[in-house]
N, C-alpha and C positions, 0 to 999 in steps of 0.2 A: 504494500500500500504506500503511495507517495505521501510526502509530507502534506501536500495540499489536501489530499483526500482525508488524511487523519484529522487535519484542522476542520475540514468540512463536517466530519462526523461530530467533532466537539461542538462546532457551531450549531448544528441541529439540536444538540442536547441543551444548549444554552438559549436558543432562540425563544423559548417559551417565557423567558424572563425579560426579554427585550420590550421596552415601552417607547412611546413616541409622543408623549403629551407635550404640547407647545407651552403650556403654562403650568406652574406649580403654585397652587393657592392664589391664582390670579396674577402672579408675578412672572414676567418673562424670565426665562432661565436658559442658560447654555451650559452644557457639560463638555469639558475638554479633557482628553486623555493625554497625559504626559508621562515621561520617565523620570524617576528620581535622579537629581543631579543639579549642577549649577544652572543649566538651561531652564529647568523646571522652577528653580528658586527665583530666577530673574523674571520669568513669566508671572509668577504669583505676585511679585512686587508691583507689577503694573495693574493688576486686576482692580484694586480698590478705586483707582482713579477712573478706570473705564466704567465701573459700576455706577459711580456717582454721576459721570457725564451722560451715560446712556440709559440709566434706569433698568439695566439688565443685570440679573444675578448670574455670576459666572462661577460654576463649581468645578474644581480641579479634581480629576480622577487620577491620582498618582499611582504609578506602578513601579516596582523595583526593577533593577537593571537585568538581573538574571532571567532569561526566558522572556524578556519584554516583547521581542518581535513576534514570537509565536502567540503570545497572549493577545497582542494587538491584532494580528491577522485573524485569530479566532473570533474576536469580538466584532471586527468589521464584517466578517462573513455571517455572523449571527444576526446582524442588523441591530446590535445592541444600542442602548440609549446613549449615544454619543453624538455631539454636534460638531466638534472640532477635534482633530487628532494631530499631535505633533509627531512626525515620523521622519525616519532617516531616508535620505535620498537613495541609498542602496536598494531600498525596498519599494520605491516608487513605481518602477516598471511592473512589478508583481501586482501591486494594488490597483494600478490603472488598467492593466490587461484583464484583471479579474472583475473589473467594474465595481470596485469597492469604494472608489472615490468619485466625487463630483467634478467634472471639468469646470474650470474657473473662467474660461475664455469669455463667456457671455457677461459675467460680472465685470471682468477687466475692461470690457468694451464700453461700459457705462461712463458718462462724463465725470462722475465723482472719483472714478478710479484713475483719472489722469491729473489729479490735483498735485500741487507742489509737494505735499506731504507724502502722498503715495509714491509718486515718481519711480516707476518701474526701471527707468534707465539708470537710476542711482545704484541699483544692485549690481554686484559683480555678475557679468553675463554668464559666467560658468555656473554660478549658483542658481540663476534662473533656469538655465538649460537642464540642471540636475533634476528639476521637478516637472519636466516635460516628458510626454510619451506620445510618439507618433504625431508630433506637431501640436498637441494640446497641452495646456498647463493644468496641473493637478494640485499645485501647492505654491505658496509664496515662501521665499527663504526667510528663515527665522534666525538661524545661528550657523556660523561657519566653524569647522573644526579641522585642525591639523595637529601634527605631533611636534613637541618641543622636548629638549633635554633639561631636566631639573637637577641641580646640584647644590650641595650645602657649602657655602663659601667658608664656613668655619673649618672645613677639612680640605676643600679643593679650590685652588685659585684659577687653574686653567682646565676647563672641561675637555673631555676627550673629543677629538675632531674626527677620528676614524674608529671603526669597529675593532681594528687590530690593536688599538691602544687600550681597549676596555679591560681585557683579562688582567694585565699587569697592574693597572691602576686599581681595579676592583680588589685584587689580592692584598694590596696595601691597606685597604679598609675592611678586611675580613679577619675576624678574630682567630680563626683556625690557622691563618697564615701569619698574622701579626697580632700576638696576644695583647699588645698595647693599644690596638685600635679601639677608639671609643664607639665605633659602630660594629654591629654584629656581622654585617655583610656589606660588600662594596656596592652591589647593585641588586636589581631584582627583575623578574619577568613573570608573565602569566602563562598558565597552562590549562586552567580549568575550563571545561566546555561550558556552553551556555552564553559565552561572550565571544565576540570576534577579535578581541585584543590579542590573543596568542597568534592568530593568523596575521593580524596587522603588523605585529613585530617582525614576523618572518618575511612578509611581503616587502617591508622597507629594506631589509637586508638583501633579499632576492633581487629587487629592482636595482639597488646600488651596485650589486655585483654584475649587473647586466642581464639578468634573467627576467622571466615574465611568466604569467600563468598560462597564456594561450599563444598559439601562432596566429598568423593572418587568416587561417581557415577555422579558427575556434577549436583547434585541437590542443589538448593539454600538453604542455612542455615543462611544467614545474617539477617533474620527476627526473629531469636531466641532471647533469653533474653540478650545475649551478644551484638548482633547487635543493639538492642533497647537501651541498656545502653550506647553504644558508640555514637549513634546519639543524645540521650537525653543529654549527656555531652555537645555536641556542642550547642544544643538548650539552655541549662542552662547558658552557657556563655553569650548568648544574652538576654534571658528573665529573668532568675532567678538572676544571679549575675550582669548582666548589665555592663560587663567589656569590651565589644567590641562595635564598633561604631553602632549607631542606624540604619544606612543605610547598615548594613552588607548584607541583602538580595540582594542588588544591587551591591555589591562590586566585582570587578574582580581583576585580578593579578596586573594590573597597580595601582589600588586604594590602595591595601594593601602595595605594595612596596613604594608608595609615602607617605603613612601614617607613615611608619617607618623612611623614609628619612627626613621627616619634623618634627620628634620628636613628632608626634601626639600620638604615642604609645611607650611603653617602651620595648616590646619584642614580637616576633612572629616567627613562623616556616614557612619555604618556601624552594624553590629549592636552591641548592648550588651555582648555577650560579649568584645569587644575591649578593654573597659575593664580587664579583668584582665591582659591581655597588656601594655598600655601602662603600667599602674601597677606592674609588676614590674621593679625595678631591674636584675635579672639579664637579663631578656628584652628590656627596652627602656631601657637606661641613659641614652640621650640625652633621653628625654621623661618618664621616671617621676616626676621631682621637679617638673616644670613642667606636668604634665597638667591640662588643664581639661576639664570635661564639662558639657554643658547639653542642654536639649531641642532637637530639630531645629528649623530655621527654619520659617516658615510664610508666610502672606499677611496683610498688614495689613487690618483691617476698618474700616468707617466709624465704628464706635464706639470705635476706638482699640485694640481687642483684636487679637490675632494668632491666626489660625486655623491650627493645626498638626494634621496628621493622620499620625502615624508609622504605619508598617506593623507588623503583628505576626503571628507564627505560633509554633508550639510544637513541640518535639521530644517524642516519646513512645516507649515501648517496647512492642512487640507480639510475638506468637508466630507464626511462619510456619505455615501450614496443613500443611506437609510435615514439621514437626518431629516426631521420635519421642520427644521428652522434654518434652512440654508441661507436665506437673506440676512438674518441676524448673525449667523455664523460668519459670513463673508465680511460683514461690517467689522466684526471683532478682529478677524485675521488682518484685514486691511489696516486697521488702526494700530494693532500691536506690532506690525512689521513696518510701519511708517517711520518717517524721519524723526518726528517728535518723540514717539514712544521708543524708537530705536536708541536714542541717546540715553533715555532712562533705563532701558534694558542693559545698555553697556555699563552704566553706573551700578546696576544691581548685580553685575557679574557675568552677563551674557556677552556674546561676541556677534553683534549684528552683521549682516552680509552687505551693508551699505558702504560704498566708497567714501561718501562725504563724512561718515562717522569714523571709520578706521583710519582715514588719511588726515584727520583733524589733529594738528600738533598739540592742541590743548588737551586732547584725550590721553596723551602719553603721560600726563600728570596723574591721571586716574588709573591707567593701565599701562605701565611701562613695557609690558611684553608685546603690545600691539605691533610695534615695529618688526619684531621677529615673526609674528603671525603673518604679516604681509610678505616678508621675505620667504617664509616657508610656503605660503600659497603660490608664490611665483614659480616654485620648483616642484610643487606637490603633484601627486598622481592619484586619481580616483580608482576604485575598484570597477570592474566591468559593469556597465549599466544594462544588465540583462534580466529578464523575468526569472530565470532559474537561479539567481544569485543566492537566495535563502538556502536552497538545497545544496548548492556548491559550498557555501560557507559551512553548513553542517558537516559535510563530508570532510572538508579540510580541518575543521575543529577536531573531529574524531581521529583523524590521522595524527594530528599533533599530540592529542592526549595519549594515543597509543604509544608514541615514541617517548614523550617526556614523563608520562605517568606509569606506563606499563612495561617499558623496556623493549618495545618492538624495534627492530633495526630500521634505520631511516629510509633506505632505498625501497625495501618491500612495502613500507607504510605509504610512501608517496606513490609507488606503482599501483597499489590497490586503489588509492584515492583517484588517481588518473583514470584507471579503468572504469570506476564507478561514474565519474563525471562524464567520460566519453559515452557511456551507455545512456546516461541521463540526457545529454545533448542530442544524441542520435535519435532517441525516441521523440524529442521535441522538434525534430526536423532540421537540425543545423547542418547535417551532412547529407549529401546526395549519394 
């Protein structure tokens, strides 16, 4: 049974609970589904002003990070009581092809959508394109994401520029190698399934080494010598160099974030949104004053340059096809992604996709890492925007977990994943 069929079965079971009332006790109400994290916190910070201005009550349905995409897909398929969903661009093609989202083109054509505040041209074009499918727009960019390297300047003055530098530097800050180290481990990585982060870490190494997931004919090539070398590098940090926590196979995003916040590790790479958490003295008192941020490492080239390929995706807001309040939902989306609210979203910890906001020098006083975010986006690469990405991601996550958590050899694990993905895409009609 395919993942989509499994989700459909769950959706049918849940559909009897779905409701579509336009009013709750006579009051206009919108329900938005978000994922726990800095983006969610920034959205919630905007809601009181919108409620006061519009007279609409906005309820936030918060969901945890682990398994978020599966739950969101299931609820969309069930026609659950949702009016706005904050979703990742990677999953847009699946949602659009499955007719789970409402095309926004008719709304965007209205005069009010061309206002100076809405100003679609002010978005980075790549972020707008990320929420299109077959020429139609299904969401507006809410938040841009890329990867940065975080390091504690109490321990490290110069962050690693290449992946080759990491093992030696990390050993210096790992107690098993250096008993005098104030940190338990030099760095950290993720391996737990249910999140794409382990795959993201691998992709950045794979791309920097000159590899890729597919060839020009959509045939998997990630199991070649480059893909094997990239995953072996991750495995070596755990088993050979022993510079990441012993429980790495069970670590999720919350665990690696907490490890850095508590000074258990000296440096690590993760999403740019964490800069806001680490720079907040109340949230991260141990590292806020000594936080260092840089571009992620890469691979040294013959000309002396470093090839870095950070991953990127974006969060957007769309309207479920089942919503009974589409007009009100679009008004909320348009306002919350506009220039005025975008500036407040930035101040609340989000990273809006608007050029006028990210390029405003005054905002560097609020968010010093924004300059690095822009540099990273200039060289960043997205995952393939294809309908089958959720299934592909699951297969790759399982392969990584089998290597890092179960001890399966790297080459056989990637070969098996490549075979499964080939069969998936073959059935989907990618190959003649």
